Structures are given as structure tokens and as C-alpha cells.
C-alpha positions in Angstrom: -55.5 -23.8 -39.0 -52.9 -25.6 -36.9 -50.9 -23.4 -34.6 -47.2 -23.0 -35.6 -45.0 -24.7 -33.0 -42.0 -22.9 -31.6 -38.6 -24.1 -32.8 -36.1 -24.5 -30.0 -32.5 -25.2 -30.6 -30.4 -26.7 -27.7 -26.6 -26.6 -27.4 -25.9 -30.1 -26.0 -22.4 -30.7 -24.8 -21.1 -34.0 -23.4 -23.1 -34.7 -20.3 -23.9 -31.1 -19.5 -27.4 -30.5 -18.1 -29.1 -29.1 -21.2 -29.8 -32.6 -22.3 -31.9 -33.1 -19.2 -33.5 -29.7 -19.7 -34.5 -30.6 -23.3 -36.2 -33.8 -22.1 -38.3 -32.0 -19.5 -39.1 -29.1 -21.8 -40.3 -31.3 -24.6 -42.6 -33.1 -22.1 -44.1 -29.8 -20.9 -44.0 -27.5 -23.9 -45.4 -28.3 -27.4 -42.5 -27.4 -29.6 -40.1 -28.7 -32.2 -36.7 -29.4 -30.5 -33.4 -29.5 -32.3 -30.0 -30.4 -31.0 -26.6 -29.0 -31.8 -24.4 -31.7 -30.2 -20.8 -31.2 -29.1 -19.4 -34.6 -28.2 -16.5 -37.0 -28.5 -16.8 -40.0 -30.9 -17.5 -42.3 -28.0 -20.4 -40.1 -26.8 -21.8 -39.8 -30.3 -22.8 -43.4 -30.2 -25.1 -42.6 -27.2 -26.7 -39.6 -29.0 -27.2 -41.6 -32.2 -29.0 -44.3 -30.4 -30.7 -42.7 -27.4 -34.5 -42.9 -27.0 -34.7 -40.4 -24.1 -35.1 -37.2 -26.0 -36.9 -36.9 -29.3 -35.1 -34.2 -31.3 -36.7 -33.4 -34.7 -33.1 -33.2 -36.1 -29.7 -33.0 -34.6 -26.2 -32.2 -35.8 -22.7 -32.9 -34.6 -20.3 -29.9 -34.4 -17.1 -32.0 -34.3 -18.1 -33.9 -37.5 -18.1 -30.6 -39.4 -14.7 -29.4 -38.3 -11.7 -31.0 -40.0 -8.7 -30.5 -37.6 -6.1 -31.8 -40.1 -6.8 -30.9 -43.8 -8.5 -27.6 -44.2 -6.9 -24.4 -45.5 -8.5 -21.3 -44.1 -9.9 -18.6 -46.4 -9.0 -15.2 -44.9 -11.3 -13.3 -47.2 -14.2 -15.5 -46.0 -13.3 -14.7 -42.4 -13.2 -11.0 -43.2 -16.6 -11.3 -44.7 -18.0 -13.1 -41.7 -16.5 -10.6 -39.3 -18.0 -7.7 -41.2 -21.4 -9.3 -41.9 -22.0 -10.4 -38.4 -20.1 -7.7 -36.5 -17.7 -10.1 -35.0 -14.4 -9.4 -33.3 -12.6 -12.6 -34.2 -9.2 -11.7 -32.7 -10.9 -10.9 -29.4 -12.6 -14.3 -29.4 -9.3 -16.0 -30.3 -7.5 -14.3 -27.4 -10.3 -15.2 -25.0 -9.9 -19.0 -25.8 -7.8 -20.6 -23.1 -6.8 -23.5 -25.4 -5.5 -21.2 -28.2 -3.4 -19.1 -25.9 -1.1 -19.5 -22.9 -3.0 -22.1 -20.9 -2.6 -25.1 -23.2 0.1 -27.5 -22.1 -0.4 -30.0 -24.9 -0.3 -28.1 -28.2 0.8 -24.7 -29.6 -1.7 -23.6 -32.2 -0.7 -21.7 -35.3 -2.7 -18.9 -36.7 -3.5 -21.0 -39.7 -4.9 -23.8 -37.6 -7.0 -21.4 -35.5 -8.4 -19.7 -38.6 -9.2 -23.0 -40.1 -11.2 -24.1 -37.0 -13.1 -20.9 -36.7 -14.0 -20.7 -40.4 -15.5 -24.2 -40.4 -17.4 -23.5 -37.1 -18.9 -20.3 -38.5 -20.0 -22.0 -41.8 -21.6 -24.8 -39.8 -23.5 -22.5 -37.4 -24.8 -20.3 -40.2 -26.0 -23.3 -42.2 -27.9 -24.7 -39.2 -29.5 -21.4 -38.2 -30.5 -20.7 -41.8 -32.0 -24.2 -42.1 -33.9 -24.3 -38.7 -34.7 -20.6 -38.2 -35.1 -21.3 -34.5 -37.4 -19.1 -32.4 -35.2 -19.7 -29.3 -31.7 -21.0 -28.6 -30.9 -22.4 -25.1 -27.3 -22.8 -24.2 -24.8 -22.8 -21.3 -22.3 -20.1 -20.4 -20.3 -19.3 -23.6 -16.8 -19.6 -22.1 -15.0 -21.3 -25.0 -14.6 -19.9 -28.5 -16.8 -22.5 -30.2 -19.9 -21.7 -28.1 -19.0 -18.0 -28.0 -19.0 -17.9 -31.8 -22.4 -19.6 -31.9 -23.8 -17.2 -29.3 -22.6 -14.1 -31.2 -24.0 -15.4 -34.5 -27.3 -16.0 -32.8 -27.2 -12.4 -31.4 -26.3 -11.0 -34.9 -29.3 -12.8 -36.3 -31.5 -11.5 -33.5 -32.5 -14.9 -32.3 -33.5 -14.9 -28.7 -30.9 -16.7 -26.6 -31.4 -17.9 -23.1 -28.3 -18.5 -21.0 -28.5 -20.1 -17.6 -26.3 -18.0 -15.3 -25.5 -17.6 -11.7 -26.7 -14.4 -9.8 -23.7 -14.8 -7.3 -26.3 -14.9 -4.5 -27.3 -17.9 -2.5 -28.7 -20.7 -4.9 -30.3 -18.2 -7.2 -30.0 -18.6 -11.0 -31.5 -16.6 -13.8 -32.2 -16.9 -17.6 -31.0 -14.0 -19.6 -29.7 -13.0 -23.1 -26.1 -12.7 -21.7 -24.2 -13.8 -18.6 -23.9 -11.5 -15.6 -26.3 -9.0 -17.2 -26.6 -6.0 -14.9 -29.8 -5.9 -12.8 -31.8 -2.6 -13.2 -33.6 -1.0 -10.2 -36.9 -0.4 -11.9 -40.4 -0.7 -10.6 -39.2 -0.7 -7.0 -41.6 -2.0 -4.3 -42.3 1.0 -2.1 -43.5 -1.2 0.7 -40.3 -3.1 0.9 -39.1 -3.8 4.4 -35.6 -2.4 4.8 -33.3 -4.8 6.7 -30.1 -3.6 8.4 -26.7 -4.7 7.2 -26.5 -7.4 9.9 -29.9 -8.7 9.0 -29.0 -8.8 5.3 -25.9 -10.8 6.1 -27.9 -13.2 8.4 -30.6 -13.7 5.7 -28.3 -14.0 2.8 -25.7 -16.4 1.5 -23.4 -15.9 -1.4 -20.8 -18.1 -2.8 -17.1 -17.1 -2.7 -15.7 -18.1 -6.1 -13.4 -20.6 -4.5 -16.4 -22.7 -3.3 -17.5 -23.1 -6.9 -14.0 -24.4 -7.9 -13.7 -26.9 -5.1 -15.2 -30.3 -5.8 -18.1 -31.3 -3.5 -17.1 -34.9 -3.7 -13.7 -36.6 -3.7 -13.0 -39.2 -6.3 -12.6 -42.7 -5.0 -9.6 -44.9 -5.5 -11.6 -47.2 -7.8 -12.6 -44.1 -9.9 -9.0 -43.0 -10.2 -8.0 -46.6 -11.3 -10.8 -46.6 -13.9 -9.4 -43.3 -15.2 -6.0 -44.8 -15.8 -7.6 -47.6 -17.7 -9.9 -45.3 -19.7 -7.0 -42.9 -20.6 -5.8 -45.4 -23.2 -9.2 -45.7 -24.9 -10.2 -42.1 -24.5 -7.1 -40.2 -25.6 -6.4 -41.9 -28.9 -6.9 -40.7 -32.4 -10.0 -42.8 -33.0 -11.9 -40.9 -30.2 -10.4 -37.4 -30.2 -12.2 -34.8 -32.4 -12.0 -31.7 -30.3 -9.5 -28.9 -30.7 -9.2 -28.8 -26.9 -7.7 -32.4 -26.9 -5.1 -31.9 -29.7 -1.8 -33.2 -28.3 -3.3 -35.3 -25.5 -2.2 -38.9 -25.2 -2.3 -41.2 -22.2 1.4 -40.5 -21.6 1.3 -36.7 -22.0 -1.7 -36.6 -19.7 0.0 -38.7 -17.0 3.3 -36.8 -17.5 1.5 -33.4 -17.0 -0.3 -34.7 -14.0 2.9 -35.8 -12.3 4.6 -32.5 -13.1 1.6 -30.7 -11.7 1.8 -32.6 -8.4 5.5 -31.9 -8.1 5.2 -28.2 -8.9 2.2 -27.9 -6.6 4.2 -29.2 -3.7 7.0 -26.6 -4.1 4.6 -23.8 -4.9 2.5 -24.6 -1.8 5.7 -24.6 0.3 6.6 -21.2 -1.2 3.2 -19.7 -0.4 3.3 -21.1 3.2 6.7 -19.4 3.7 6.2 -16.1 1.9 2.4 -15.3 1.9 1.1 -13.5 5.0 -1.3 -15.4 7.2 -1.7 -12.6 9.8 -1.6 -8.8 9.5 -1.9 -5.7 11.7 -5.5 -4.9 12.6 -4.6 -1.3 12.3 -3.5 -1.7 8.6 -5.0 0.6 6.1 -5.4 -1.4 2.9 -7.4 -2.1 -0.3 -8.2 -5.7 -0.9 -7.6 -7.4 -4.3 -8.6 -11.1 -4.5 -6.9 -12.8 -7.5 -9.1 -14.5 -10.0 -8.5 -18.1 -10.7 -7.0 -18.7 -14.1 -8.1 -19.6 -16.7 -11.6 -18.1 -16.0 -14.3 -16.8 -18.3 -14.8 -13.6 -16.2 -11.4 -12.3 -17.1 -10.7 -14.0 -20.4 -13.9 -12.8 -22.1 -15.9 -10.4 -20.0 -13.0 -8.2 -18.9 -10.5 -9.3 -21.5 -8.5 -6.0 -21.6 -7.8 -6.3 -17.9 -6.9 -10.0 -17.9 -3.2 -9.4 -17.0 -3.7 -9.4 -13.2 -0.1 -8.6 -12.5 -0.4 -5.4 -14.6 -3.7 -4.6 -12.8 -2.1 -5.0 -9.4 0.8 -2.8 -10.3 -1.5 -0.1 -11.5 -3.7 -0.3 -8.4 -0.7 -0.1 -6.1 0.5 3.0 -8.0 -2.9 4.7 -7.7 -3.5 4.2 -3.9 -3.2 7.0 -1.3 0.3 7.1 0.3 -0.9 5.6 3.6 -2.6 2.6 2.0 -1.3 -0.9 1.1 -2.7 -3.4 -1.3 -3.5 -6.8 0.0 -3.5 -9.4 -2.8 -5.0 -12.8 -1.8 -4.3 -15.9 -3.9 -7.4 -17.8 -5.1 -7.9 -21.0 -3.0 -9.2 -22.8 -6.1 -5.8 -22.5 -7.8 -4.7 -25.5 -5.7 -6.6 -27.7 -8.1 -4.4 -26.4 -11.0 -1.1 -26.6 -9.1 -1.0 -22.9 -8.0 0.7 -20.3 -10.2 4.4 -20.2 -11.3 6.8 -19.1 -8.6 7.8 -16.1 -10.7 4.2 -14.8 -10.5 4.3 -14.7 -6.7 7.8 -13.2 -6.7 6.7 -10.3 -8.9 3.9 -9.6 -6.5 6.2 -9.7 -3.5 8.6 -7.3 -5.3 6.0 -4.6 -5.7 6.1 -1.7 -3.1 3.1 -1.4 -0.8 1.8 -4.8 -2.0 1.3 -7.7 0.5 0.7 -11.3 -0.8 -2.0 -12.9 1.4 -2.1 -16.7 1.9 -5.2 -18.4 0.3 -6.2 -19.8 3.7 -6.9 -16.3 5.1 -10.6 -15.5 5.4 -11.9 -13.4 2.6 -14.8 -12.2 4.8 -12.4 -10.9 7.4 -10.2 -9.2 4.8 -13.3 -7.4 3.4 -14.4 -6.3 6.9 -10.9 -4.8 7.7 -10.3 -3.3 4.3 -11.0 0.3 3.2 -12.4 -0.9 -0.2 -12.4 -4.0 -2.4 -11.0 -4.0 -5.9 -11.8 -7.0 -8.2 -11.6 -7.4 -11.9 -15.1 -9.0 -12.0 -15.2 -11.1 -8.9 -18.0 -11.7 -6.4 -15.9 -10.2 -3.5 -16.8 -6.7 -4.9 -20.5 -7.6 -4.3 -19.8 -9.1 -0.8 -18.2 -5.9 0.1 -21.5 -4.0 0.1 -22.8 -6.2 3.0 -19.9 -5.0 5.1 -20.4 -1.3 4.2 -17.4 -1.3 1.9 -17.3 0.3 -1.5 -15.7 -1.5 -4.4 -14.2 -1.2 -7.9 -14.6 -3.6 -10.8 -13.2 -3.5 -14.4 -16.3 -4.5 -16.4 -20.0 -4.4 -16.1 -21.3 -7.0 -13.6 -24.7 -8.1 -12.4 -24.4 -5.8 -9.4 -23.0 -2.7 -11.3 -26.2 -0.8 -10.5 -25.1 -0.3 -6.9 -23.9 3.2 -6.3 -21.0 1.9 -4.2 -19.7 -0.1 -7.1 -17.4 1.8 -9.4 -16.3 0.6 -12.9 -12.9 1.4 -14.4 -13.2 1.6 -18.2 -9.7 2.9 -19.0 -6.7 2.4 -16.7 -5.8 6.1 -16.7 -9.0 6.8 -14.8 -8.0 4.5 -11.9 -6.5 7.1 -9.5 -9.7 9.2 -9.7 -12.0 6.2 -9.4 -10.1 5.1 -6.3 -10.6 8.6 -4.7 -14.3 8.6 -5.5 -14.7 5.0 -4.2 -13.0 5.9 -0.9 -15.3 8.8 -0.4 -18.4 6.8 -1.1 -20.8 4.9 1.2 -23.0 1.9 0.7 -26.6 2.8 0.4 -28.6 0.4 2.7 -32.0 1.1 1.0 -30.5 0.6 -2.4 -28.9 -2.7 -1.3 -32.2 -3.9 0.0 -33.9 -3.0 -3.3 -31.2 -4.8 -5.2 -31.6 -8.0 -3.1 -35.3 -7.9 -3.6 -34.9 -7.4 -7.4 -32.5 -10.3 -7.6 -35.0 -12.6 -5.8 -37.8 -11.6 -8.1 -35.6 -11.9 -11.3 -34.3 -15.4 -10.4 -35.2 -18.8 -9.1 -33.8 -21.2 -6.5 -32.1 -24.4 -7.5 -28.9 -26.3 -6.4 -27.3 -26.3 -9.8 -23.8 -26.8 -8.4 -24.8 -30.1 -6.9 -26.5 -31.2 -10.1 -23.5 -30.4 -12.3 -21.1 -31.9 -9.9 -23.1 -35.1 -9.7 -23.2 -35.3 -13.5 -19.5 -34.8 -13.7 -18.8 -37.6 -11.2 -21.3 -40.0 -12.8 -20.4 -39.5 -16.5 -16.9 -38.0 -16.2 -15.5 -40.7 -13.9 -15.0 -38.5 -10.8 -14.7 -35.4 -12.9 -11.5 -36.5 -14.7 -12.8 -37.3 -18.2 -15.4 -35.2 -20.0 -15.3 -37.1 -23.2 -15.9 -40.6 -21.8 -18.7 -42.8 -23.3 -22.3 -42.3 -22.0 -24.5 -45.3 -21.0 -28.2 -44.8 -21.7 -29.4 -46.8 -18.7 -27.1 -44.7 -16.4 -28.3 -41.5 -18.1 -31.9 -42.6 -17.7 -31.3 -43.2 -14.0 -29.6 -39.9 -13.6 -32.5 -38.0 -15.3 -35.0 -39.8 -13.1 -33.1 -39.1 -10.0 -33.0 -35.3 -10.8 -36.3 -35.1 -12.5 -37.5 -32.5 -10.0 -34.6 -30.2 -10.8 -34.9 -30.7 -14.6 -38.6 -30.0 -14.5 -37.9 -26.8 -12.6 -35.4 -25.7 -15.2 -37.8 -26.5 -18.0 -40.6 -24.6 -16.3 -38.3 -21.5 -15.9 -37.4 -21.6 -19.6 -41.1 -21.8 -20.5 -41.8 -18.8 -18.3 -39.1 -16.9 -20.0 -40.4 -17.8 -23.5 -43.9 -16.5 -22.5 -42.3 -13.3 -21.1 -40.5 -12.7 -24.4 -43.7 -13.3 -26.3 -45.6 -10.9 -24.2 -43.0 -8.2 -24.6 -43.0 -8.5 -28.4 
């Protein structure tokens, strides 16, 4: 009797790396591969005709969502919400393009409900047809992939998300992003390194390094973008809710406005944000998250109003302590924040606005504690013997020096506990050992940045057409990386099977 093959469903979006993972996995693992493709109309031509990856069957999400002529059925949405234990309003508010970050279009409730209803019907139809054994997808940061992820979870389909451990170049595959590491089955013979040795042997990415491009777009790429704007942002190519309202002219207009506003905002920061501070200062350090960002829009959604969080922290600190709030350097790419935002921070008693150029490492060293909504700085703090506070479960939540605020009323007491705590060196060593054993090393930032520059014309356009010869060349160039990712997925499949 022939052995049943595993059915693997891939979420394939634009030129994201899961297309390369699917190619390597099919070559290494005897399975039936299916593709749920999220692409522009230009890119659909590539996926229709490509001979690089042999999917048994594939579907196009955008072909199944009518953005113009569909009336939502509220009763059906209520049924979906109840049957699959969904919180649709929470997902809606977590979508940056439905809410305050969209400069091109203001969505009505009816339009939002229409999009979500059609997406849900499409996902359920596919999952019921394929009945996949595994689903592989990227970080579910937008509502469309978040809905798909939650439907898979409700149907108890094993999902593997490729997520960053926030440490060095270590990545892991797990059922959810930033899943807390548990300190189980500890190696009793583990060599305990000092704090200084841990710092010397460890590298971790400040969030701003993930935002900053590793390459600069050339003048020729920028010129090509101008030409492509007129073929990319027109009604014949646009089929994505994220692109509603975009035209070549609105795109250029918004870009010019961003450059002008960025100039004045930068000048305001240079004049009003502190670059130096007293070495004797007693302060808690709060690094602002970049916005929009998945960590605060989805994972810590009820604490996403950072101004409100800053105000509550400043009111909860001991009388002798200030709060240092540092702007995220990556916000430069988005033209910084509105001047009113900075002015509100400057108006708060015992709050100091810190210039984005100031070293985060030095601020952590000099601080009494670090407070972050869900940021990596709270993890970095442990290396410098500083306790920290976060507002949601994070991958490093297991550390006893990391305190989690669940409700804002608890903040004053949590701050007192945090200030009276110390970082456990043995525990930190155990955590670092566990991270290394639960993850694998790969320079995924370089891979994704290269893909963006090759297929997205310097990172400007993510719905541009895809050339099969160029894609083939790209997959061959990074074959080693894609093979590594495929092998790690296969290891995880085997682990899941052994645990069942």
C-alpha cells in the first residue's frame, strides 16, 4: 500500500521567501505542495506560467475578493466569529491600512466587513478542500494573513511561522510569533559565562537595524520606479485593499509631502530632543516603537497608544526618577512622527525626549530599568544587569527579571517589584543556551533585503512584475539558504510527528 503523502500549503506573497522555501522543500521532501498566492495582477502572470515550483494546485486570494461590488452579510460574519472563536474587531483594529496609518483611503465599516467576509469564505473553502497536514507562512502582520492563521488554528492545522528570536542571526519555526521560550530540561553541565562574556559572545539586533535598509537604491532604480508607477498603480493592476486610492500622482504627492515634513520634524528633534544628559540622572528608559509595527498593533494591541503608556509610566515612577523616551531611529524612513506627538511628550512632567542618535546601549547601561511595550531593548537590558517591564508575553518572558503588565492599574506595583529585582546570571545563561538549541542560524535579513531590491525595484514597489529568469537566478544564488530553510521545516515536521 502506497504511503500517504503529507499535504503542505504555502502562503506565497509577492516575492517573499516562501516561494524559494517551497521549491527546496519539494526537492527534499516527498509531499503534495499547494500554494495560496497573494499577488498583483502583474505578478499573477509569473505564477500562472512559472516552471520553477510544481504546486499540485494553487489559488489566488485577490481573485476571490471583490473590492467594489459585494454587500457584506453581518449574520454570516457573526457565525464565523462564533464558530471559529475569532475576534474580528480586534483584527480590524490591528490592520494598519484600515485604521489611522492609511494616507490614501478611508475605509467604511461596510467595505471592511465585505473584504473580511470574502477572505474568510475563501480560506475555509481551500482548507476544507485540501485538508492540509501543515501550513507554512510568514509573520501574520496584516489582517488577511492574520485571518488565515487564526482559521488554521481553529481547525487545529499545524502552522509553522518563521520568526526572529531577537538574538544574533537566530531564527526559529513555531506555531506563533515570539512564542515564549520555556526553561525545561536544563543542561546541568552548562558553563556559566559572566555578564561581560555573554555580551562579548552575543549579538542582538536593535529594532532600528531591522528597519534600516542594508542597500541604498541607485539613481537608475529610482528613475525606473517613476516609470513603473504609471503601469503599476492603475486600475488594471491593483487588486489589493492595501493599494486602494493609490495612483501615480497620489503616490508622488505623498512622497513629496513626506520629504518636506521630514525636514521640519528632523529640525524640531535636533532642537528639542536631548543628545546629552547628566550621568547622575536616575531614570527609567522607554524606547518608542516604530509605527506601524506588528508588535504593538497585534501582539500588544491594548497598549498600542504609546503616548498613553508614557503618561501612565511617568505617573507611576518613584518621585526621584525621570522617564527617558527615545525616538525610534527607523521612523526617519517614514518621515518621523507629527510634531504634536513630540510636543505632548515634551509637555509631560518628569519625561525627557531623547534624540534618536543617542546610543540605546548607553541608555540601558545608565538606566535603573527598561520599560518597553514589546521591544528587544527589554531583552538587551538583562545583559547589563537591568530589570525590565513589557506589556505582553514575549519570547524572553521566562526571565525572572522581566515583568509583564497585564492591566494598567498594576503598573505602579510592577515598577516597584521591577526596581527591587536583579538579573539572574545563571538563568540568563540557561536562556541563551535554550535559544541556541531551539533555533538555527541564517542571515534572513540579507536574503529578504536582496529579494526586495531585486524584485521590488530597490524596495519601492512590492507589486511589480516578476521575471522567471531573474527569479531562477535569485533562487540559484541563494540555494544554500533556501535549502537550509527547507531542511529546518522538515525537521520541525518530523518533530511534530514524533510528539503526536
